[in-house]
C-alpha positions in Angstrom: 74.4 82.0 88.3 76.9 82.5 85.5 77.1 86.1 86.1 78.1 85.5 89.8 80.5 82.9 88.6 82.2 85.6 86.2 82.0 88.1 88.9 83.8 86.2 91.5 86.4 85.0 89.0 87.4 88.5 87.6 87.8 89.7 91.4 90.1 86.7 92.1 92.3 87.4 89.2 92.6 91.0 90.0 93.2 90.0 93.5 96.1 87.7 92.7 97.9 90.0 90.4 97.9 92.4 93.1 99.4 89.7 95.6 102.1 89.2 93.1 102.9 92.8 92.6 102.8 93.2 96.5 105.4 90.4 96.8 107.7 91.9 93.9 107.4 95.2 95.5 107.6 94.4 99.5 110.9 95.8 100.5 110.4 96.0 104.4 108.9 94.5 107.5 105.7 96.8 107.0 105.3 95.9 103.6 105.7 92.3 104.0 102.7 92.8 106.4 100.7 94.3 104.0 101.3 91.5 101.3 100.3 89.3 104.3 97.0 91.1 104.4 96.5 90.7 101.0 97.1 87.0 101.2 94.3 86.6 103.6 91.8 88.5 101.3 93.0 86.1 98.3 92.4 83.3 100.2 89.0 84.2 101.0 88.1 85.4 97.7 89.8 81.7 96.6 87.7 79.6 99.0 84.3 81.6 98.1 85.0 81.7 94.4 85.4 77.9 94.4 82.5 77.5 96.5 80.3 79.3 93.7 81.9 77.0 91.0 81.3 73.9 93.0 77.9 75.1 93.8 77.1 75.6 90.0 78.0 71.7 89.8 75.5 70.6 92.6 78.0 70.6 95.5 77.3 72.3 98.8 80.5 72.7 100.6 80.4 75.3 103.4 83.5 75.5 104.9 87.0 76.2 103.7 88.4 72.8 104.3 85.4 71.1 102.5 85.6 73.7 99.6 89.3 72.9 99.3 88.5 69.2 99.4 85.6 69.1 97.0 87.9 71.2 94.7 90.8 68.9 94.9 88.5 65.9 93.9 87.5 67.8 90.9 91.0 68.2 89.9 90.7 71.8 90.3 93.6 71.7 92.8 96.8 70.0 91.9 98.4 69.9 95.6 95.8 69.8 98.3 98.6 70.1 100.8 99.6 73.4 99.4 95.9 74.8 99.7 95.5 73.4 103.3 98.6 75.0 104.5 97.4 78.1 102.9 94.2 77.8 105.4 96.6 77.3 108.2 98.4 80.2 107.2 95.4 82.4 106.8 94.3 81.6 110.2 97.7 82.2 111.8 98.0 85.7 109.9 95.3 87.2 111.8 97.2 86.2 115.0 100.9 86.8 114.1 102.7 88.2 117.4 106.0 87.1 116.4 108.4 88.6 113.2 109.7 85.2 112.4 106.2 83.8 111.7 105.5 86.8 109.6 108.6 86.1 107.6 107.9 82.6 107.4 104.3 83.1 106.1 105.4 85.9 103.2 108.0 83.4 102.1 105.5 80.8 101.6 103.1 83.5 99.8 106.5 84.4 97.6 107.6 81.0 96.7 104.6 78.6 96.8 101.3 80.1 97.0 101.3 82.6 93.9 102.1 80.1 91.4 99.4 77.6 93.2 96.9 80.4 93.2 97.8 81.3 89.8 97.8 77.6 88.7 94.1 77.4 90.1 93.0 80.8 88.4 93.8 79.1 85.2 92.0 75.8 85.9 89.1 77.8 86.7 89.2 80.1 83.6 89.1 76.9 81.5 86.0 75.5 83.6 84.2 78.7 83.2 85.0 78.5 79.5 83.3 75.2 79.1 80.5 76.5 81.2 79.6 79.4 79.2 80.1 77.1 76.1 77.6 74.3 77.2 74.9 76.9 78.0 75.2 78.2 74.4 
C-alpha cells in the first residue's frame, strides 16, 4: 500500500507543477483551454490520491465529494469550499460552451486553486513521511 501511496503522490506532485507552469505560460484562449484540461486531470489525481491516503487510514470514501469531506475532517484540506468549488468547476469544464465561463474557471485555477493544491500536496507530504516513519 505504501508504494501505491508514494506513486500517487509523485504523480500528483508532477501534475500540479505542470498545471502551475501552464497558468504562467498561457497567453491565449487555446492555451487557457489546455490549462483547464490540465486542471481536470489534476482534480482527478487529487481526489484519487486522497482516496488512497484515506483508505490507508481505514476510511472508505468512494465519491469525489465524500473524499473531500473526509479529507477536510482530517485537516488535510484547509478550505473545504475551495475544493468543492474545484469539484464544481471540474464538472463544468467538460461542458463549457461559453468563453466567459472558460475565462472564469481559468482565473480561479490561476488565482485560487493552484495554491490550494500546493498546500494539500505539502500536507500529504508530511502525512506520507509520518506513515513511512511509523512503518519502520
